[in-house]
C-alpha positions in Angstrom: 68.5 4.1 189.1 66.9 3.7 185.7 64.1 6.0 184.5 61.6 3.2 184.6 62.4 2.2 188.2 62.3 5.8 189.3 58.9 6.5 187.7 57.3 3.2 188.8 56.8 5.0 192.1 54.9 7.9 190.7 51.1 8.2 190.7 49.1 7.1 187.6 52.1 5.2 186.3 52.1 1.5 185.7 55.1 -0.6 184.8 55.1 -3.8 182.8 58.0 -5.9 181.7 57.8 -8.4 178.8 60.5 -11.0 178.3 61.1 -12.6 174.9 59.3 -15.8 175.9 56.1 -14.0 177.0 54.5 -13.9 173.6 51.4 -16.0 174.1 48.3 -14.3 173.0 46.1 -12.9 175.7 43.7 -10.8 173.7 40.7 -12.8 174.8 39.8 -10.4 177.6 39.5 -7.4 175.2 36.5 -5.2 176.4 33.7 -4.8 173.8 32.1 -1.7 175.3 33.7 0.6 172.5 32.9 -1.8 169.7 30.4 -0.8 167.0 29.3 -2.9 164.0 31.4 -2.2 161.0 29.9 -3.5 157.8 32.4 -1.7 155.5 36.0 -1.3 156.3 39.5 -2.0 155.0 42.0 -3.5 157.4 45.2 -1.3 157.5 47.4 -4.4 157.8 48.7 -5.1 154.3 49.3 -8.7 155.3 45.7 -9.3 156.5 44.4 -12.7 155.4 40.8 -12.4 156.7 39.5 -11.3 153.3 35.8 -10.6 153.2 35.4 -12.1 156.7 36.5 -8.9 158.3 33.3 -7.2 157.0 31.4 -9.1 159.7 33.7 -8.3 162.6 31.7 -6.2 165.1 34.4 -3.6 165.8 35.2 -0.2 164.5 38.3 0.2 166.8 41.1 0.2 167.4 42.7 2.7 165.0 46.5 2.9 164.9 48.5 5.3 162.8 45.3 6.4 161.1 44.3 2.8 160.0 41.7 0.4 161.4 42.7 -3.2 162.1 40.2 -6.1 162.0 41.8 -8.3 164.6 44.4 -8.4 167.4 46.8 -10.2 165.1 46.6 -7.4 162.5 47.1 -4.8 165.2 50.3 -6.5 166.3 51.5 -6.8 162.7 50.9 -3.1 162.2 52.7 -2.2 165.4 55.6 -4.5 164.4 55.8 -2.6 161.1 55.7 0.8 162.8 58.4 -0.3 165.3 60.7 -1.3 162.5 60.2 1.9 160.7 60.9 4.1 163.7 64.0 2.1 164.7 65.4 2.3 161.2 64.7 6.1 160.9 67.5 8.6 161.5 67.8 9.4 165.2 68.2 13.2 164.6 71.0 13.3 167.1 73.7 14.6 164.8 75.2 17.7 166.5 77.5 19.9 164.4 80.7 21.1 166.1 80.0 24.0 168.4 82.4 26.6 169.7 83.0 26.1 173.4 81.0 28.5 175.5 84.1 30.1 177.1 85.8 30.8 173.8 82.5 32.2 172.3 82.1 34.6 175.2 85.8 35.5 174.9 85.5 36.3 171.2 82.4 38.4 171.8 84.4 40.4 174.4 82.0 39.5 177.2 84.8 38.1 179.4 88.5 38.4 179.6 91.1 35.6 179.3 91.9 35.9 183.0 88.2 35.5 183.9 87.9 32.5 181.6 91.1 31.0 183.1 89.9 31.5 186.7 86.4 30.0 186.0 88.0 26.9 184.3 90.4 26.5 187.3 87.5 26.7 189.8 85.5 24.2 187.7 88.3 21.7 187.6 89.0 22.1 191.3 85.4 21.5 192.2 85.0 18.7 189.7 81.5 19.8 188.9 79.4 22.7 187.8 78.9 24.4 184.4 81.3 27.0 183.1 78.5 29.6 182.8 77.5 29.1 186.4 81.2 29.5 187.5 81.5 32.7 185.5 78.4 34.2 187.1 79.5 33.0 190.6 82.9 34.7 190.1 81.1 37.9 188.9 82.8 37.7 185.5 79.4 38.2 183.8 75.7 37.8 184.5 73.1 35.1 183.8 71.5 37.1 180.9 74.8 37.2 179.1 75.5 33.5 179.6 72.0 32.7 178.3 72.6 34.9 175.3 75.9 33.1 174.6 74.1 29.7 174.8 71.7 31.0 172.2 74.6 31.9 169.9 76.3 28.6 170.6 73.1 26.6 169.5 72.0 29.1 166.9 68.6 29.4 168.5 66.5 32.1 170.1 66.4 32.9 173.8 62.9 32.3 175.0 61.0 33.9 177.9 58.2 32.3 179.9 55.8 35.2 179.5 52.1 34.2 179.5 53.2 30.8 180.8 50.2 28.6 181.6 51.4 25.1 182.8 47.8 23.7 183.0 47.4 24.1 179.3 50.6 22.3 178.5 50.5 19.1 180.5 49.5 16.9 177.6 52.1 18.1 175.2 54.9 15.9 176.5 54.7 13.1 179.0 56.0 14.0 182.5 58.7 11.4 182.4 60.3 12.9 179.3 60.1 16.5 180.7 61.8 15.4 183.9 64.4 13.1 182.3 65.4 15.1 179.3 65.0 18.6 180.7 62.4 20.2 178.3 59.9 22.9 179.0 56.9 23.6 176.8 56.3 27.3 177.1 53.3 28.2 174.9 51.5 27.4 171.7 51.1 30.3 169.2 48.1 30.4 166.9 47.4 26.7 167.6 50.3 25.8 165.2 53.7 26.7 166.8 55.0 25.2 170.0 57.8 27.0 171.8 60.0 24.4 173.6 62.6 25.6 176.0 65.8 24.0 177.2 68.2 25.2 179.9 71.7 24.5 178.5 71.5 22.6 175.2 68.8 21.7 172.7 67.4 18.2 172.2 66.5 17.7 168.5 65.4 14.2 169.2 62.8 15.3 171.7 61.7 18.2 169.6 61.3 16.0 166.5 59.2 13.4 168.4 57.0 16.1 169.9 56.4 17.7 166.5 55.6 14.3 165.0 53.2 13.3 167.7 51.3 16.7 168.0 51.5 17.9 164.4 52.8 21.2 165.7 55.8 23.1 164.4 58.4 23.2 167.2 60.6 26.2 167.8 63.4 25.2 170.3 65.3 27.8 172.3 67.2 28.5 175.5 65.6 29.7 178.7 67.7 31.2 181.4 68.2 29.0 184.5 66.5 31.2 187.0 63.3 31.0 184.9 63.6 27.4 183.6 63.7 25.4 186.8 60.8 27.2 188.6 58.6 26.9 185.5 59.4 23.2 185.0 58.7 22.5 188.7 55.3 24.2 188.3 54.5 22.1 185.3 55.6 18.8 186.9 53.2 19.6 189.8 50.2 19.6 187.5 48.0 16.7 186.4 49.3 14.8 183.4 47.7 12.2 181.2 47.9 8.6 182.6 51.2 7.0 181.6 52.0 3.3 181.5 55.6 2.4 181.5 56.9 -0.9 180.0 60.2 -2.7 179.3 60.9 -5.2 176.5 64.1 -6.9 175.7 63.6 -6.7 171.9 61.4 -5.5 169.1 59.1 -8.6 168.9 58.0 -8.6 172.6 57.7 -4.8 172.4 55.3 -5.1 169.5 53.3 -7.7 171.4 53.1 -5.5 174.5 52.1 -2.3 172.6 49.5 -4.1 170.5 48.0 -5.6 173.7 47.7 -2.1 175.1 46.0 -0.9 172.0 43.6 -3.8 172.0 42.8 -3.3 175.7 42.2 0.4 175.3 40.4 0.3 171.9 41.4 3.8 171.0 39.6 5.9 168.4 43.0 6.9 167.3 46.6 6.2 168.3 50.1 7.1 167.2 53.6 6.0 168.0 56.9 7.9 167.7 60.5 7.2 168.9 61.9 9.3 171.8 65.6 8.4 172.4 65.5 4.9 173.8 61.7 4.9 174.3 58.8 4.2 172.0 56.0 6.7 172.8 52.5 5.4 172.1 49.6 7.8 172.6 46.0 6.6 172.5 43.0 9.0 172.1 39.5 8.2 173.5 37.8 10.2 170.7 38.3 10.5 167.0 39.4 14.2 167.3 43.1 13.7 167.9 43.8 17.2 169.0 47.4 18.5 169.0 47.0 19.3 172.7 44.2 17.1 174.1 42.9 17.3 177.7 44.7 15.2 180.2 41.7 12.8 180.6 41.3 12.2 176.9 44.5 10.3 176.2 46.7 7.6 177.6 50.4 7.3 177.0 52.5 4.1 176.9 56.2 4.6 177.2 58.1 1.5 176.2 61.9 1.0 176.6 63.3 -1.6 174.2 66.6 -3.2 175.1 69.4 -1.0 173.7 67.2 1.0 171.3 
């Protein structure tokens, strides 16, 4: 089952699919309740052809990527430009070669060759399970040592969930991404540094996207399994910002769909980043685009684009 099909059954989640042919403009129903007269303004779309006429448009929103657009057409052009930039950017998924966990623990003297051999045999016979779990199950080592080894393998710290407050972290990452990619926001230090935990391996794509969206510096690390899963379950049980899920077959209909969402919502600020095969659009109801806004002050649109 795809992520979109699974999450279409969740509360506060809407799913929309746009085929290539569904590109007819439907911006006529845009609400005006957030519009305010704007006598002076520069449209952020470099290809805008309205000239001085945009000075008389009675709108001060929407704002996308820090720039105001004077019309639905300019909004879509800006989204199309941002989509192309995000899709052409490096995916940050290059993983250097890492020493296998068993060999690393063997080199550190934490397990013996016989213990490694027995754990690998049990893993092959069962056809499932992680090596670290098998080592713990066979009493060759303990969970803390396996977690420490994972930190060495990924050259990252081992993080604890001390002072963990899930309510304060629900708007850092959409629920879909936390559940699908296995990430756990732990805490924010001094309003600038986000500690982001993973159970087995880091996800640099997710960490980069979260840092780009929030403006926070992200420190990724490993959390031991016995702490990770309960903490993530607690977080997933909290109230998250409204999320709208969408599918598009290519970049052009995706730009149309996302621009339509922006025009409907009329955000005071909005931003878009790539998260694996999704484009994540966040729209703020106020001009203060806080790094960690309240769950009621933003709306997320998560759009899957073909084979992104």
